[in-house]
C-alpha positions as CSV (number, residue, x, y, z in Angstrom):
1,M,-36.6,188.8,38.8
2,H,-34.6,191.8,39.8
3,H,-31.2,191.5,41.4
4,P,-29.9,194.2,43.6
5,I,-27.6,196.9,42.1
6,R,-24.1,196.1,43.3
7,V,-22.2,199.3,44.2
8,L,-18.5,200.0,44.4
9,I,-17.6,203.1,46.3
10,V,-14.3,205.0,45.3
11,D,-13.1,207.7,47.5
12,D,-9.8,208.5,49.3
13,Q,-11.5,209.7,52.5
14,E,-12.8,207.0,54.7
15,P,-15.4,209.2,56.4
16,Y,-17.0,209.9,53.1
17,R,-16.8,206.2,52.0
18,A,-18.7,205.4,55.3
19,A,-21.4,208.1,54.6
20,L,-21.8,206.6,51.1
21,R,-22.1,203.1,52.6
22,M,-25.0,204.4,54.8
23,V,-26.8,205.7,51.7
24,V,-26.4,202.5,49.8
25,D,-27.5,200.5,52.9
26,L,-30.6,202.7,53.1
27,M,-31.6,201.9,49.5
28,D,-33.9,199.1,48.7
29,G,-32.5,197.1,45.7
30,F,-28.9,198.2,46.3
31,E,-26.0,196.3,48.0
32,M,-22.3,197.0,48.6
33,A,-20.0,195.3,46.2
34,G,-16.8,196.9,47.7
35,E,-14.7,199.9,48.3
36,A,-11.6,201.5,46.8
37,H,-9.4,204.4,48.0
38,D,-8.1,205.6,44.6
39,G,-8.7,205.1,40.9
40,E,-6.1,202.5,40.4
41,S,-7.6,200.1,43.0
42,A,-11.0,201.0,41.6
43,L,-10.1,199.6,38.2
44,T,-8.7,196.4,39.8
45,L,-11.8,195.9,42.0
46,A,-14.2,196.7,39.2
47,G,-12.8,193.8,37.3
48,E,-12.9,191.5,40.2
49,L,-16.2,192.5,41.8
50,D,-18.3,193.2,38.7
51,P,-20.3,196.0,40.2
52,D,-23.3,197.5,38.4
53,L,-22.6,201.0,39.7
54,V,-19.5,202.9,40.8
55,L,-19.8,206.0,43.0
56,M,-16.5,207.7,42.0
57,D,-14.8,210.8,43.6
58,I,-12.9,213.1,41.4
59,Q,-9.8,214.2,43.4
60,M,-7.8,211.1,44.6
61,P,-4.1,210.0,44.6
62,S,-2.7,207.9,41.7
63,I,-5.4,207.8,39.0
64,D,-8.1,210.5,39.5
65,G,-11.8,209.9,39.3
66,L,-12.2,211.3,35.8
67,E,-9.4,209.1,34.3
68,A,-10.7,206.1,36.2
69,T,-14.2,206.8,34.9
70,R,-13.0,207.0,31.3
71,R,-11.0,203.6,31.7
72,L,-13.9,201.9,33.5
73,T,-16.6,202.9,31.1
74,T,-14.3,201.9,28.1
75,A,-13.4,198.5,29.5
76,H,-16.7,197.7,31.0
77,S,-19.5,199.2,29.1
78,D,-22.1,197.7,31.5
79,I,-20.8,199.5,34.5
80,R,-22.5,202.8,35.2
81,V,-20.5,205.5,37.1
82,I,-21.8,208.5,39.0
83,V,-19.1,211.1,39.7
84,L,-19.1,212.8,43.0
85,S,-17.2,215.9,44.1
86,T,-17.1,218.8,46.4
87,Y,-16.4,220.9,43.3
88,H,-19.2,222.7,41.6
89,A,-20.9,221.0,38.6
90,D,-19.9,223.8,36.3
91,E,-16.3,223.0,36.8
92,Y,-16.5,219.2,36.2
93,E,-19.9,218.0,35.0
94,R,-19.2,218.2,31.3
95,T,-15.7,216.5,31.6
96,A,-17.3,213.8,33.8
97,L,-20.1,213.1,31.2
98,E,-17.6,213.1,28.4
99,A,-15.6,210.5,30.4
100,G,-18.6,208.2,30.3
101,A,-20.3,209.1,33.6
102,L,-24.1,208.6,34.0
103,A,-24.1,211.8,36.1
104,F,-22.2,214.3,38.2
105,I,-23.5,215.1,41.6
106,S,-22.1,217.5,44.2
107,K,-21.2,215.6,47.4
108,A,-23.4,218.0,49.3
109,D,-26.5,217.1,47.2
110,F,-25.9,213.3,47.3
111,G,-28.3,211.1,49.2
112,P,-30.9,208.3,48.8
113,H,-33.3,210.5,47.0
114,R,-30.7,211.6,44.4
115,L,-29.6,207.9,43.9
116,A,-33.2,206.7,43.6
117,G,-33.9,209.4,41.0
118,L,-31.1,208.2,38.8
119,L,-31.4,204.5,39.1
120,E,-33.9,201.8,39.6
121,P,-33.1,198.2,40.4
122,R,-32.7,196.3,37.1
123,A,-32.2,192.7,36.0
124,R,-28.6,191.7,35.6
C-alpha cells in the first residue's frame, strides 16, 4: 500500500509558501507535513515531522537552503530535497546537487507537472 509523500515547505516568503501549498494540495499522493521560514527551523521540523520530501528555497535568513540541504541529507538520508530558487540553474544547480538535493528547479518552472515528473508516491 502506498502512503502519501509528506512534504515540508521551506521558504522565507509567505506568498511563495502559499503557492507551494497549492501545488502540493493539487497533487494526488502528496500531503503537507509542515512549513518552515528558514533553514534552521527546517532542520528542527524535519526531525519532528519526518517528511519524505522538502521543497527548499536557497536564499533565506539564518541557515541558507544549500547548507540546510547539506545538513538534512547528511542527517536524514531518506529525506529527498528539491531546491527551488529565482536564480538560474547555471548559478546553483551543481552546488545544490552536490549538497544532496534530488533536483534544482527554478521557481518560475515549478508546478504540479514538474513535481510529478520527479516523484511518484512510494511506500514508506
